[in-house]
N, C-alpha and C positions, 0 to 999 in steps of 0.2 A: 746475271752471274749464276742464278740457280740452274739455268738451262745448261751452262758450261759444266757445272758439277754433275748433272744428270748424265750428260753425254760422256764425260770421263768415266763415270761409274759403269755405264753400259759397255763402253769399250773394254774396260778392265775385266768385267765379268765374261764377255764373249771371248776375249783373248785367253783367259785362263781355261775355259772349256775347250777351245779349238786346239790349243797347243799342249794340253796336259799329257797326251799320249806320246809326245816327242821328247820324253825325258832322256832317251839314249843319245840324242844329239847334244853333246856338251859343247858349250861355247864359253870358253874361259875369258874373263876380263881381268885386267890389272886394276887395282882399286883407285889409283890416282889419275886424274885427267887434267891436262892443261890445254885450254883452247885459245885460238887466236883468230882474229879477222882483221883484214885491211882491204879496203877497196874504194874506188871512186864511184859514187852513185851516178848511174847513167840514166838520163832522161832527156826530155826536149830542152830543158834549161841548160844542160851541159853542152848538148849538140849545137845549140844556138849561141853558145859562148856567154850566156848570161850569168850562170852560177855554177861553181864547182864545189862539190861536197865530198870530203874525205871522211870515210867511216872507219872506225877502229873499235876493237873489243879485245879484252883479255879476261879469261875466266879460269877458275879452279873448281874442280868437282871431286867428290869422294863417293865411291860406290859402297854403300853400307849394306846392301842386299843385292842379289844377282839382278834384280830388275830396277832398283832405285839408285839415283844419284842426286846428291844435294851439293850446293856450292854457292860461290859468290862470283859476281861479274862487275867489271868496270868497262863501260863503253861510252861512245859519244861520236861526235862529228865536228868538223871545222868546215865552215862554208865561206867561200870568198867569191865576190863578184864585182862587177863594175860599180854598182851602186849599193851593194848590200854585203855585210859581213856578219857572221854569227858563229856560235858554237854551242854545244850541249855536252854536259857531263852527266852520266847516268850510273848510279851505284845500286846494285840489286842482289837479291838472293833467289836462287832457283831450286826447283825440285823437278826431277825428270823420271818418267817411267818408260823403260825399254820393253818392247814386245819381242822377246828373244825367240825367233822362229827359225832362223837359218844362219849359217855362217856367212859373213860378208855383208849381209843386208839386214838392218835392224830398224823397224818402224818405232817411233816414240811419240810421246806427248810430253810437253814441258810447260810449266807455269812459273812465272817470275813476278815478284813484287819488287818495286824499285822506287828510288828517289831521283828525279830529274831536275836539272838546273840549266836553263838556256839563256843566252844573251844575244841580242841582235842590234845592229846599227844600220840605218837606212839613210841614204843621202837623196834628198829631193829638193830641187830648185836651190841648190847651194847650202841647204840646212841639213844638219845631221840629227836624226831622230833615234833615240836609244830606248830599248824596251827589253824586258826579260820576263821569264816565267819559271816557277819552280813548284814542285809538289810531288806527291806520291801517286803511283799508278800501278798497273799490272798488265800482264799479257798472258795469253795461252798460245801454244804453238804445236801443231802436229807436224811431223816430219819423218825423215829416215836418215840413218847413218850408213855409209859405205865404208867397210873396214878393209884395210890394206896392211901389208907388211907385218904379218903374224899378229894381227890385232893390236898393234902398237900405234897405229895411225888411222884416223877416221875423218871423213868429210861429212858433216851434218848439213843437210838441206832441209829448210823448214819455212813455214809460213806463219808469221806472228800476227796476232790480232788483239786489240785492246778494247775492253768494254767502256773505257773512260771517254767521256765527252770532251774533257779538257786536254787530254794528251794526244799528240799526233806523232807518228814516226817521221823519219828524215824526208820521206816523200810527201809529207803534208796530209797523209791519210791515216785511217785507223787500222790499217793492215799493210804488211810489207813482206816480201820474200827475203830470206836471209840465209847465211851459211856460216859455219865455223870449221876450222881445221883443228883437230884435237890430237894430242900426243898422250899416250897412256904409259904409266910407270908404276 
């Protein structure tokens, strides 16, 4: 976790030096952000017809400084398969730093702390086995936003990774590519 903090600090310091002379390029943001995500997770389990996972997320953010956004998010997934069913609900709070360097393209780094609760049932030899897990975790995510429609709409593309040994994303790993569609008002 210390290494993540050092990397974030280094990125912040380098960015502030590199883009300090670009003050004449004004990039105005509206303060409120509502973000949405829905997709089916595509991997070999889906292609082989073994397991379908629907991913969803809803978030609200408030820009309290030209570079900083804070907010909350509810996300999760529902998994359905021939022998397995499951779901996860995740409630979190995030902070995001935008490296404002040009209109239309904004790199960022985001961190989120969250509580996750998941439940699964697995059928094997006619018996149903149920299990679940819950707990607190966090992730960090570098990415970028593509702004459209007079800065009222953006597409965030980012790569989330968690330092937690106990938490895994929908793909069963400690990192995953993700996106959000955001509306600003």
